[in-house]
NUMAR-509960 format. One record per atom (N, C-alpha, C, O): x, y, z; atom name. Coordinates in pm, 1 decimal. Atoms other than C-alpha are relative to their C-alpha. Example, Ala and Ser with C-alpha at 12.3 -4.5 7.8 and 13.67 -1.06 7.14 Angstrom:
BEGIN
         xx         yy         zz   atom
       89.0     -119.0        0.0      N
     1230.0     -450.0      780.0     CA
       90.0      120.0        0.0      C
      193.6      118.1       66.5      O
      -82.0     -119.0       -6.0      N
     1367.0     -106.0      714.0     CA
      -77.0      109.0       73.0      C
      -26.1      219.8       89.9      O
//
This chain:
BEGIN
         xx         yy         zz   atom
      -58.9       43.0      -99.4      N
    -9034.1     7273.0    -4110.9     CA
       50.7      101.7      104.0      C
      137.3      177.3       59.9      O
        3.1      -90.6     -101.7      N
    -9025.9     7485.4    -3762.2     CA
      141.6      -37.9       65.8      C
      195.2     -148.2       76.6      O
     -155.0       17.2      -70.1      N
    -8684.2     7564.3    -3583.8     CA
       -6.9      -92.9       95.7      C
       90.7     -165.7      114.0      O
      -31.9       85.2     -102.8      N
    -8768.5     7373.1    -3312.3     CA
      -42.7     -154.5      -57.7      C
      -32.9     -246.9       23.0      O
       -2.1      143.3       76.6      N
    -8837.4     7057.2    -3529.8     CA
      134.3      -43.0     -102.5      C
      154.8     -154.4     -150.7      O
     -101.0       37.7       68.0      N
    -8512.4     7109.4    -3718.5     CA
      120.1      -72.0       54.4      C
      187.4      -24.0      145.7      O
     -120.9      100.4      -35.3      N
    -8247.8     6833.8    -3679.4     CA
      126.6       21.8      -93.6      C
      137.7      -17.4     -209.8      O
     -125.1      -38.1       69.7      N
    -7898.7     6967.8    -3764.1     CA
       73.6     -127.3      -71.1      C
      126.8     -129.6     -182.1      O
      -80.9       98.6       46.1      N
    -7757.4     6626.6    -3776.4     CA
      -74.7      -68.1     -141.5      C
       -5.3     -120.1     -228.9      O
       38.6       43.0      131.3      N
    -8016.1     6522.9    -4058.5     CA
       49.5       78.0     -110.8      C
       96.6       17.4     -207.1      O
      -57.1      -63.0       74.8      N
    -7913.6     6789.2    -4243.9     CA
      149.6       -6.2      -52.8      C
      195.7        4.6     -166.4      O
     -150.3       44.7       49.6      N
    -7560.2     6719.1    -4233.8     CA
        7.4     -106.8      -89.7      C
       74.9     -108.7     -192.6      O
       -5.6      107.1       69.4      N
    -7646.7     6382.6    -4333.7     CA
      -41.4       18.3     -152.5      C
       13.1      -47.6     -241.1      O
       64.0      -50.1      150.9      N
    -7831.5     6525.6    -4657.3     CA
      120.2       65.6      -62.6      C
      145.6       29.7     -177.6      O
      -95.0      -92.5       59.6      N
    -7539.5     6771.8    -4725.0     CA
      103.8      -99.6      -67.9      C
      142.3      -98.7     -184.8      O
     -108.0      100.9       49.3      N
    -7292.2     6485.0    -4738.8     CA
      -38.1      -82.8     -137.0      C
       44.2     -155.4     -192.8      O
       38.2      108.3      114.6      N
    -7486.7     6310.7    -5032.2     CA
      -37.3      115.6     -125.3      C
      -60.4       74.5     -238.9      O
       41.6     -111.9      104.4      N
    -7568.2     6651.6    -5237.1     CA
       59.6      -10.0     -127.1      C
       -7.9       -9.8     -230.0      O
      -86.8        3.0      117.9      N
    -7292.9     6629.6    -5480.8     CA
      -36.5     -119.5      -63.5      C
      -35.4     -111.0     -186.3      O
       20.6      127.8       72.6      N
    -7384.0     6266.2    -5567.6     CA
     -161.8       22.3      -53.6      C
     -200.6       -7.8     -166.5      O
      130.0      -41.8       29.7      N
    -7736.1     6373.1    -5573.9     CA
      -40.1       76.2     -139.6      C
     -134.3       52.6     -215.2      O
      -14.1      -86.6      122.2      N
    -7659.0     6635.2    -5844.5     CA
       32.6      -51.4     -120.5      C
      -16.4      -20.4     -229.1      O
      -46.8       82.5      126.1      N
    -7465.8     6393.8    -6060.9     CA
      -74.7     -145.8      -18.2      C
      -29.8     -234.4      -90.9      O
       92.6       99.9       24.0      N
    -7746.1     6137.8    -6030.8     CA
       90.9     -126.0       15.7      C
      118.1     -207.2      -72.7      O
      -89.8      134.4      -46.2      N
    -7522.4     5877.2    -5835.0     CA
      -67.1      -55.1      106.5      C
       -0.8     -144.6      159.1      O
       58.9       66.3      -90.6      N
    -7759.1     5776.3    -5584.5     CA
     -128.6      -74.0      -39.5      C
     -190.8      -38.9     -139.8      O
      128.1       93.8       17.5      N
    -8057.1     5505.6    -5563.3     CA
     -104.6      102.6        5.5      C
      -91.4      220.9       37.2      O
      108.8      -75.2       -2.3      N
    -8400.0     5606.5    -5599.2     CA
      -56.4       45.8      135.5      C
     -112.1      155.0      146.4      O
       49.3      -17.6     -134.9      N
    -8490.6     5584.5    -5225.1     CA
       62.9      121.6       61.8      C
       -0.4      203.2      128.8      O
      -64.4     -103.1      -61.9      N
    -8211.1     5817.8    -5132.6     CA
      -44.1      117.1      -53.0      C
      -85.6      199.0       29.0      O
       38.3      -70.4       74.6      N
    -8296.0     6036.3    -5378.0     CA
     -143.8       87.7       19.4      C
     -166.8      205.7       -7.3      O
      156.1      -30.1      -39.9      N
    -8662.9     6073.8    -5274.9     CA
       24.3       66.0      138.4      C
      -27.8      174.6      163.7      O
      -19.6      -54.9     -128.6      N
    -8529.7     6121.7    -4905.7     CA
       46.9      160.5      -36.0      C
      -18.2      255.7        7.0      O
      -61.2     -124.9       19.1      N
    -8327.4     6420.0    -5026.3     CA
      -99.3      111.7      -34.4      C
      -93.4      225.3       12.6      O
      101.3      -81.1       71.7      N
    -8614.5     6571.2    -5214.3     CA
      -87.6       30.2      109.5      C
     -116.0      145.7      141.5      O
       89.4      -56.5     -128.1      N
    -8838.1     6546.6    -4914.0     CA
       35.5       99.3       68.7      C
      -33.8      200.6       78.4      O
      -63.7      -52.1      -75.7      N
    -8602.2     6678.9    -4700.7     CA
       14.4      160.5      -51.0      C
      -23.0      260.3       10.4      O
      -11.9     -151.8       52.8      N
    -8521.2     6985.4    -4913.3     CA
     -125.6       62.9      -12.1      C
     -120.4      183.7       11.0      O
      116.6      -42.8       31.2      N
    -8883.9     7043.0    -4988.2     CA
      -58.6       47.8      143.7      C
     -161.8      114.6      151.5      O
       58.9      -43.8     -150.9      N
    -8931.9     7097.3    -4589.9     CA
      107.3      102.7       69.7      C
       83.4      178.5      163.7      O
     -109.4      -76.9      -78.5      N
    -8598.0     7261.2    -4507.4     CA
       61.7      113.7      -97.0      C
      132.2       85.1     -193.8      O
      -59.0     -116.9       67.7      N
    -8507.7     7609.4    -4639.7     CA
      146.9        6.9        3.9      C
      208.9       28.1     -100.3      O
     -124.8        4.8       51.6      N
    -8168.1     7593.3    -4561.4     CA
       85.8      -91.4      -98.6      C
      177.6      -57.6     -173.3      O
      -34.7       98.7       72.3      N
    -8102.8     7280.1    -4711.1     CA
      -10.0       36.8     -161.6      C
       78.0       19.3     -245.9      O
       49.3       -8.5      143.8      N
    -8295.8     7382.1    -5035.6     CA
      104.2      109.7      -27.3      C
      172.2       90.4     -128.1      O
      -89.0     -112.6       61.7      N
    -8079.3     7706.5    -5059.7     CA
      142.6      -68.1       10.4      C
      219.8      -14.6      -69.2      O
     -126.2       66.1       30.6      N
    -7770.2     7502.9    -5029.6     CA
        6.1     -100.1     -108.1      C
      115.5     -115.4     -162.4      O
       27.1       77.1      108.7      N
    -7876.3     7265.7    -5280.2     CA
       -5.2       88.9     -125.9      C
       69.1       63.8     -220.9      O
       14.3     -110.3      123.8      N
    -7974.8     7559.5    -5532.2     CA
      136.8       47.6      -20.0      C
      184.3       37.5     -133.2      O
     -147.6      -79.5       15.0      N
    -7620.6     7737.0    -5472.8     CA
       87.4     -125.8      -37.1      C
      176.8      -95.7     -116.2      O
      -71.6      108.2       24.1      N
    -7463.3     7387.4    -5502.5     CA
        8.3      -24.4     -167.4      C
      103.7      -38.0     -244.0      O
       18.5       20.4      157.0      N
    -7621.3     7343.6    -5846.4     CA
       57.8      119.6      -66.9      C
      136.7       80.1     -152.6      O
      -35.1     -113.8       60.3      N
    -7534.6     7702.0    -5970.3     CA
      138.2      -21.0       -8.8      C
      185.3      -17.9     -122.5      O
     -144.7       16.1       -2.8      N
    -7157.4     7639.2    -5859.4     CA
       27.4      -75.2      -73.2      C
      114.8      -36.9     -150.9      O
      -34.1       76.8      100.7      N
    -7148.8     7340.2    -6055.4     CA
       -0.5       41.0     -123.7      C
      104.4       40.7     -188.1      O
       -5.5      -56.5      112.4      N
    -7281.4     7486.9    -6354.8     CA
       66.6      112.9      -41.2      C
       87.7      138.9     -159.7      O
     -101.3     -139.9       51.6      N
    -7075.1     7817.0    -6342.3     CA
      130.3     -106.1      -36.8      C
      180.5     -105.5     -149.2      O
     -127.7       79.7       12.4      N
    -6773.7     7549.2    -6292.9     CA
       29.0      -51.6     -129.9      C
      140.4      -49.9     -182.1      O
       -0.6       65.3      134.7      N
    -6867.6     7378.1    -6616.5     CA
       31.1      111.5     -129.0      C
       78.6       81.6     -238.5      O
      -15.4     -106.4      108.3      N
    -6854.7     7707.0    -6815.9     CA
      121.0       56.9      -14.8      C
      157.5      117.3     -115.6      O
     -160.0      -70.5        2.4      N
    -6500.1     7814.1    -6719.7     CA
       65.5      -96.7      -38.8      C
       52.5     -213.4       -1.8      O
     -118.7       57.5       66.4      N
    -6222.9     7713.2    -6921.1     CA
       83.2      -46.0       91.7      C
       99.8       18.0      195.5      O
     -124.3       42.1      -72.6      N
    -5950.7     7508.8    -6779.7     CA
      142.2       96.1        5.1      C
      193.1      149.1      -93.6      O
     -126.1      -83.5       12.4      N
    -5641.7     7695.2    -6673.6     CA
      120.9     -101.0       69.0      C
      126.3     -125.0      189.6      O
     -124.5       80.8      -89.9      N
    -5317.2     7469.0    -6599.2     CA
       64.2       86.1      106.1      C
       82.8      207.7      109.8      O
      -82.9      -36.1     -117.3      N
    -5139.8     7489.7    -6286.4     CA
      122.3       26.7      -16.4      C
      177.8      -67.8      -72.5      O
     -131.5      -22.8       16.3      N
    -4809.4     7632.7    -6294.4     CA
       94.7     -128.5       63.5      C
       60.9     -197.3      159.8      O
      -53.5      124.8      -40.0      N
    -4551.8     7366.7    -6258.5     CA
       65.9       19.3      146.8      C
       91.1      -77.6      218.5      O
      -78.8       -4.8     -136.9      N
    -4383.6     7513.3    -5940.0     CA
     -136.0      -26.6      117.2      C
     -120.2      -94.8      218.5      O
      128.2       11.7      -82.1      N
    -4762.4     7533.4    -5772.2     CA
       -5.3     -169.9       16.0      C
       -9.7     -228.9      123.9      O
       -3.6      152.5      -17.2      N
    -4762.7     7157.2    -5853.3     CA
       74.4      -80.5       58.9      C
       28.9     -189.4       94.1      O
     -133.1       70.1      -59.4      N
    -4438.7     7037.5    -5713.4     CA
      -36.0       52.2      153.0      C
      -36.9      -28.4      246.1      O
       36.9       -4.5     -157.0      N
    -4542.1     7238.2    -5383.1     CA
     -128.6      -91.6       57.5      C
     -125.3     -154.1      163.5      O
      110.5       72.5      -26.6      N
    -4878.0     7078.6    -5377.6     CA
       28.0     -142.9       33.7      C
        3.8     -194.1      143.0      O
      -77.4      133.0      -29.6      N
    -4713.9     6736.4    -5428.2     CA
       54.5      -29.2      129.1      C
       16.2     -112.8      210.8      O
      -69.0       16.9     -137.6      N
    -4472.9     6790.5    -5153.7     CA
      -84.9       20.8      139.6      C
      -59.5      -38.9      244.2      O
       95.4      -36.1     -102.1      N
    -4738.0     6924.3    -4926.7     CA
      -93.4     -129.3        4.2      C
     -108.4     -167.6      120.2      O
       54.5      116.5      -32.3      N
    -4941.5     6614.0    -4968.4     CA
       80.3     -100.6       54.7      C
       47.0     -156.6      159.2      O
      -88.0       84.8      -59.6      N
    -4659.7     6396.9    -4920.8     CA
       16.1        8.2      139.2      C
        3.0      -85.1      218.5      O
      -41.8      -32.2     -158.4      N
    -4569.3     6567.7    -4594.6     CA
     -122.6      -34.8       98.9      C
     -111.4      -86.0      210.3      O
      102.4       26.5     -114.4      N
    -4924.3     6548.4    -4451.4     CA
      -29.1     -141.4      -14.5      C
      -77.5     -194.7       85.3      O
       12.7      132.0      -13.6      N
    -4945.6     6196.2    -4563.6     CA
       92.1      -86.3       94.2      C
       59.0     -186.5      157.4      O
     -108.3       70.3      -96.5      N
    -4627.9     6098.2    -4377.5     CA
      -21.5       64.5      155.7      C
       51.0       23.0      246.1      O
       26.3      -78.5     -112.8      N
    -4750.7     6316.4    -4089.3     CA
       95.4       98.4       39.4      C
      103.9      131.2      157.8      O
      -95.3      -98.2       -7.7      N
    -4491.9     6560.2    -4125.0     CA
      -72.1      150.2       36.9      C
     -193.7      168.7       41.8      O
       53.9     -127.8      -28.9      N
    -4533.6     6920.3    -4039.3     CA
      -23.4       98.4     -116.5      C
       73.2       99.0     -192.9      O
       12.5      -50.9      128.3      N
    -4663.6     7148.4    -4318.5     CA
       42.5      174.2       31.3      C
        4.6      264.0      -43.8      O
      -24.1     -130.4       -8.8      N
    -4526.6     7472.9    -4175.1     CA
       76.8       63.0     -119.4      C
      177.9        8.2     -163.3      O
      -29.3      -75.3      104.0      N
    -4465.0     7717.5    -4446.6     CA
      151.4       68.7       40.6      C
      163.8      110.0      155.8      O
     -139.9      -62.3      -38.1      N
    -4056.0     7860.9    -4464.7     CA
      -20.8      141.3      -75.7      C
       68.0      226.6      -72.8      O
//
C-alpha cells in the first residue's frame, strides 16, 4: 500500500479489533478483512505483531498482588470519575 493510498481511518477501525482478533473472538469475515489489511499495511502489521508479543510476554509474568492502599485509591478515583468529580491529587 503506497502512502498516498493509506487510509488512517481504516487502520483505526482495524486497530480497534486487534485484541479480539488475537483472542479469536471475531467472525471469519472480519478476520479475513484484518488479515488482508495487515498483509498490505506495514504499520498495522507491525502493530499486530507487537501486540501479539506483548500478550505472549504478559502471559509469562507471574501476577503480583496490588497493595491494599493502591487498590483503595484506585477505587476512590474511579468513583470520583464516575460521579464527575475532579480527580486532582492532594
